[in-house]
C-alpha positions as CSV (number, residue, x, y, z in Angstrom):
1,M,75.1,70.1,-38.8
2,S,72.5,72.4,-37.2
3,L,69.1,71.3,-36.3
4,P,66.1,73.0,-38.0
5,A,64.7,76.1,-36.2
6,D,61.4,74.3,-35.5
7,F,63.0,71.3,-34.0
8,S,60.9,71.6,-30.8
9,L,57.8,71.4,-33.0
10,F,59.2,68.3,-34.8
11,L,59.9,66.7,-31.4
12,A,56.4,67.3,-30.2
13,A,54.9,65.9,-33.4
14,A,57.2,62.9,-33.4
15,L,56.2,62.2,-29.8
16,V,52.5,62.2,-30.7
17,V,53.2,59.9,-33.6
18,A,55.2,57.5,-31.4
19,V,52.4,57.1,-28.8
20,V,49.5,56.8,-31.3
21,P,49.0,53.0,-31.8
22,G,50.1,51.9,-35.2
23,P,51.3,48.7,-37.0
24,G,54.6,48.6,-35.1
25,I,53.1,48.9,-31.7
26,F,50.5,46.2,-32.6
27,Y,53.2,43.9,-33.9
28,V,55.4,44.0,-30.9
29,A,52.4,43.6,-28.6
30,A,51.3,40.5,-30.5
31,R,54.7,39.0,-30.4
32,T,55.0,39.7,-26.7
33,L,51.6,38.2,-26.0
34,S,52.4,35.1,-28.1
35,E,56.1,34.5,-27.1
36,G,56.9,36.5,-24.0
37,R,58.9,39.5,-22.9
38,R,62.2,38.5,-24.4
39,A,60.7,38.0,-27.8
40,G,58.9,41.3,-27.5
41,V,62.0,43.2,-26.6
42,A,64.0,41.5,-29.4
43,S,61.1,42.4,-31.8
44,T,61.3,46.0,-30.7
45,F,65.0,46.2,-31.4
46,G,64.4,44.5,-34.7
47,T,61.7,47.0,-35.8
48,A,63.9,49.8,-34.7
49,F,66.7,48.6,-36.9
50,G,64.3,48.1,-39.7
51,G,63.1,51.7,-39.2
52,L,66.7,52.8,-39.4
53,V,66.9,51.1,-42.8
54,H,64.1,53.3,-44.1
55,V,65.6,56.4,-42.5
56,I,69.0,55.9,-44.2
57,A,67.3,54.9,-47.5
58,G,65.1,58.0,-47.3
59,G,68.1,60.2,-46.6
60,L,69.9,58.8,-49.6
61,G,66.9,59.1,-51.8
62,V,66.3,55.4,-52.3
63,S,62.9,55.3,-50.6
64,A,61.7,58.1,-52.9
65,L,62.7,56.1,-55.9
66,I,60.8,53.0,-54.6
67,M,57.7,55.0,-53.8
68,A,57.8,56.5,-57.3
69,S,57.9,53.0,-58.9
70,A,54.7,51.0,-58.9
71,E,56.6,47.8,-59.5
72,A,59.1,48.3,-56.7
73,F,56.4,49.4,-54.3
74,A,54.2,46.4,-55.1
75,L,57.2,44.0,-54.7
76,L,58.1,45.5,-51.3
77,K,54.5,45.5,-50.2
78,F,53.8,41.8,-51.1
79,A,57.1,40.6,-49.6
80,G,56.4,42.4,-46.3
81,A,52.7,41.4,-46.2
82,L,53.3,37.7,-46.9
83,Y,56.1,37.5,-44.4
84,L,53.9,39.0,-41.7
85,I,51.1,36.7,-42.6
86,W,53.5,33.7,-42.3
87,L,54.6,34.8,-38.8
88,G,51.0,35.1,-37.7
89,F,50.1,31.7,-39.2
90,R,53.1,30.1,-37.4
91,A,52.0,31.7,-34.1
92,F,48.4,30.4,-34.6
93,R,49.6,26.9,-35.6
94,D,51.9,26.6,-32.5
95,A,49.3,28.0,-30.1
96,G,48.6,24.7,-28.5
97,K,52.3,23.9,-27.8
98,L,53.9,24.7,-24.5
99,P,55.7,28.0,-24.6
100,P,59.5,27.9,-24.1
101,P,60.9,28.9,-20.8
102,P,62.2,32.5,-20.6
103,E,65.8,31.6,-21.0
104,A,65.0,29.7,-24.2
105,A,62.8,32.4,-25.8
106,P,63.7,33.0,-29.4
107,G,65.3,36.4,-29.0
108,R,67.6,36.2,-32.0
109,R,64.9,34.9,-34.3
110,A,62.5,37.6,-33.1
111,F,65.1,40.3,-33.7
112,G,65.7,39.2,-37.3
113,E,62.0,38.9,-38.0
114,G,61.4,42.3,-36.5
115,I,63.9,43.8,-38.9
116,M,62.3,42.0,-41.9
117,V,58.8,43.1,-40.9
118,E,59.7,46.8,-40.6
119,A,62.2,47.0,-43.4
120,T,59.7,45.5,-45.9
121,N,56.9,47.8,-44.8
122,P,56.3,50.5,-47.5
123,K,54.0,52.4,-45.1
124,T,57.1,53.2,-43.0
125,A,59.0,54.5,-46.0
126,A,55.9,56.6,-47.0
127,F,55.6,58.0,-43.5
128,F,59.2,59.1,-43.2
129,L,59.1,60.7,-46.7
130,A,55.9,62.5,-45.9
131,F,56.6,63.5,-42.3
132,I,60.3,64.5,-42.0
133,P,60.7,66.8,-45.0
134,Q,58.1,69.1,-43.5
135,F,60.7,70.0,-40.8
136,L,63.9,70.2,-43.0
137,D,65.7,73.5,-43.3
138,A,65.7,74.3,-47.0
139,T,68.9,76.2,-46.6
140,A,70.8,73.3,-44.9
141,T,74.1,72.4,-46.4
142,H,73.6,68.7,-46.0
143,P,69.8,68.0,-46.2
144,A,70.3,64.2,-46.3
145,L,72.2,64.3,-43.0
146,Q,69.5,66.4,-41.5
147,F,66.8,63.9,-42.7
148,I,68.7,61.0,-41.2
149,T,69.2,62.9,-37.9
150,L,65.5,63.7,-37.5
151,G,64.7,60.1,-38.6
152,L,66.9,58.8,-35.8
153,V,65.0,60.9,-33.3
154,S,61.7,59.6,-34.6
155,V,62.9,56.0,-34.5
156,T,64.1,56.4,-30.9
157,L,60.8,57.8,-29.7
158,N,58.9,55.0,-31.5
159,T,61.2,52.4,-29.8
160,L,60.7,53.9,-26.3
161,A,56.9,53.7,-26.9
162,D,57.3,50.1,-28.0
163,F,59.1,49.2,-24.8
164,V,56.2,50.5,-22.8
165,V,53.8,48.4,-24.8
166,V,56.1,45.3,-24.3
167,A,56.0,45.8,-20.6
168,A,52.2,46.0,-20.5
169,A,51.7,43.1,-22.9
170,S,54.2,41.0,-20.9
171,A,52.2,41.6,-17.7
172,T,49.0,40.7,-19.4
173,R,50.6,37.5,-20.7
174,E,51.9,36.5,-17.3
175,S,48.4,37.0,-15.9
176,L,46.7,34.9,-18.5
177,A,49.4,32.2,-18.5
178,R,48.1,31.2,-15.0
179,R,44.9,30.2,-16.8
180,P,45.9,27.2,-19.0
181,R,42.6,27.2,-21.0
182,L,42.9,30.9,-22.0
183,F,46.6,30.8,-22.9
184,P,46.3,29.0,-26.3
185,A,43.4,31.3,-27.2
186,L,45.7,34.2,-26.4
187,R,48.4,32.9,-28.7
188,R,45.9,32.1,-31.5
189,G,44.5,35.7,-31.2
190,S,48.0,37.1,-31.5
191,G,48.6,35.0,-34.6
192,L,45.3,36.1,-36.2
193,F,46.2,39.7,-35.4
194,M,49.6,39.5,-37.1
195,M,47.9,37.9,-40.1
196,G,45.4,40.8,-40.1
197,L,48.3,43.3,-40.1
198,G,49.8,41.5,-43.1
199,A,46.4,41.6,-44.9
200,S,46.1,45.3,-44.2
201,L,49.6,45.8,-45.7
202,L,48.4,44.1,-48.9
203,L,45.9,46.9,-49.3
204,A,48.4,49.7,-48.9
205,R,48.4,52.0,-51.9
206,R,51.3,53.9,-53.3
207,P,51.2,57.6,-52.2
208,G,49.8,59.8,-54.9
209,T,47.5,57.1,-56.3
210,G,43.7,57.1,-56.0
């Protein structure tokens, strides 16, 4: 399969999109601040996997069908929003508890939750369906394969940007962890932020609606 002629333009655009702060970056930052580096890294891999779900679904046409159906879009939106709000509430509720040591950090749980958060985010599906087709070669023999290839590139760039955010958030967390009075407030703030992301997802509109 050949790449589109304007692949360099796509790469530049995808890089800009990756470094511009969005819900994914804010989510992994909040998880890192709340639970530490290991949870942040696991969340990053989870959101990457969730992004791949949208890429493959978009390439197969599933995402387009979901975005065209008001009922399916609403179901996906509410499921993702409520799940994110629950994660934020749990972080807020547990803010006063002692954080687990690094070796006991919930990496597996954070990975699974990262997948759920991203895979149930209709904004991600809308983004891939709006962004990637602009760079597809109309004469390509296998347009679905080209869509998935460009989607993989985009997800990879997003994941690399998330790792940078995790490193920065982890350093901030370690600094604040030395101040016992501030640490619970940090975790509560992270929880509130995740709940806010969930609330914003509830307001997401289906593309093409007013």
